[in-house]
C-alpha positions in Angstrom: 24.0 218.4 44.0 22.5 220.5 46.7 21.7 224.2 46.9 21.3 225.7 50.4 19.2 228.7 51.5 22.0 231.2 50.7 22.4 229.9 47.2 25.6 228.0 47.7 25.8 224.9 45.5 27.2 221.8 47.1 28.5 218.8 45.0 29.7 215.3 46.1 32.0 214.7 43.1 35.1 216.7 44.0 36.7 217.0 47.4 39.2 219.5 48.5 42.7 217.9 48.2 44.7 217.3 51.5 47.9 219.2 51.3 51.0 217.4 52.6 54.7 217.9 52.2 55.0 214.2 51.2 52.8 214.7 48.1 55.5 217.0 46.6 58.5 214.9 47.5 59.7 212.5 44.7 62.5 210.1 45.6 64.8 209.6 42.6 67.9 207.6 42.5 69.7 209.6 39.9 73.4 210.1 40.4 73.1 213.9 40.1 70.8 214.1 43.1 72.5 211.4 45.3 76.3 211.2 44.8 76.5 207.4 45.4 74.6 204.8 43.4 75.4 201.9 45.7 76.1 201.6 49.4 79.5 200.0 48.5 80.4 203.4 46.8 80.6 205.0 50.3 83.9 204.4 51.9 84.6 205.3 55.5 87.5 207.6 56.2 90.5 205.6 57.3 91.9 206.5 60.6 95.4 208.0 60.7 97.9 205.6 62.1 99.8 207.1 65.0 103.5 207.9 64.4 106.3 206.3 66.4 106.9 209.7 68.2 103.2 209.8 69.3 103.4 206.2 70.5 106.6 206.8 72.3 105.2 209.9 74.1 102.1 208.0 75.5 101.7 208.0 79.2 103.2 204.8 80.8 104.6 203.4 77.5 107.9 202.3 79.2 105.9 200.2 81.7 103.7 198.8 78.9 106.7 197.9 76.7 108.3 196.0 79.6 105.6 193.3 79.2 104.4 193.2 82.8 100.9 192.1 81.8 102.4 189.1 79.9 104.4 188.1 83.0 101.3 188.4 85.1 99.4 186.2 82.8 102.3 183.7 82.6 102.2 183.4 86.4 98.4 182.8 86.3 98.9 180.1 83.6 101.6 178.5 85.8 99.1 178.4 88.7 96.6 176.7 86.4 99.2 174.1 85.4 100.0 173.4 89.1 96.3 172.9 89.8 95.8 170.6 86.9 98.8 168.5 88.0 97.4 168.3 91.5 94.0 167.1 90.1 95.8 164.6 87.9 97.6 163.2 91.0 94.4 162.8 92.9 92.6 161.1 90.0 95.6 158.7 89.7 95.3 157.8 93.4 91.6 157.0 92.9 92.3 155.1 89.7 94.5 152.7 91.7 91.5 151.9 93.9 89.5 150.8 90.8 92.2 148.8 89.0 90.4 146.0 87.1 90.6 142.5 88.7 91.0 139.4 86.7 88.2 139.6 84.1 85.6 136.8 84.3 83.3 138.4 81.7 80.4 139.1 84.0 78.3 142.2 84.1 79.6 143.1 87.6 83.2 143.2 86.2 82.2 145.6 83.4 80.5 147.9 85.9 83.6 147.7 88.0 85.8 148.7 85.1 83.8 151.9 84.2 85.2 154.1 87.1 88.7 152.9 86.1 88.1 154.0 82.5 86.6 157.3 83.5 89.6 158.0 85.8 91.9 157.1 82.8 90.0 159.6 80.6 90.3 162.3 83.2 94.1 161.7 83.5 94.5 162.0 79.8 92.4 165.2 79.8 94.6 166.7 82.6 97.8 165.9 80.7 96.5 167.4 77.5 95.4 170.5 79.3 98.8 170.9 81.0 100.5 170.5 77.7 98.3 173.1 76.0 98.7 175.6 78.9 102.5 175.3 78.8 102.5 175.8 75.0 100.2 178.8 75.3 102.6 180.3 78.0 105.7 179.7 75.9 104.2 181.2 72.7 102.9 184.2 74.7 106.4 184.8 76.2 108.0 184.6 72.7 106.5 188.0 72.1 108.9 189.4 74.7 111.9 188.3 72.5 111.5 191.7 70.8 111.4 193.7 74.1 114.9 195.1 74.0 114.5 196.4 70.4 111.1 197.9 71.3 112.4 199.6 74.4 115.4 201.0 72.4 113.0 202.5 69.8 110.7 203.9 72.5 113.7 205.5 74.4 115.1 206.9 71.1 111.9 208.6 70.0 110.6 209.7 73.4 110.4 213.4 73.9 113.2 214.7 76.1 111.3 217.8 77.4 108.6 217.4 80.0 105.0 217.7 78.9 103.3 220.9 80.0 100.1 220.7 82.0 98.2 222.4 79.2 99.3 219.8 76.6 98.3 216.8 78.8 95.1 215.1 77.8 
């Protein structure tokens, strides 16, 4: 304890408390305070699925339903198939240069067979890739089997009146 000249007594036991908003905030997990007990209780609002009329009135829907993007991709896949076939032909020409001679069992013969085997592996890879590209193209174009039905639905539900400038997005 200490008493100064004016008679004020000073003590070291008690300090003035620091006031903070955090001191008064108690976090409780009671359901009445917070609606949801678990994070899994919160469910996001599901988006409303657009109706057939809304889809039919989209800008450029007739062009989209014609499948022009699929035809464009099919043409690109066909170009890739042609390139792979060309590469396969080149590798086949080089493979004939490295055809194995009569094996004598020497190390030189084994080294001579390696380029032939590598060319054979590349030919098999090219053939497999061509088959896969053609399969991807055919399965992609199978989607267009439904094109007439889709276009019929779009034309049936499309709005007959022109869209006003105010209503356009």
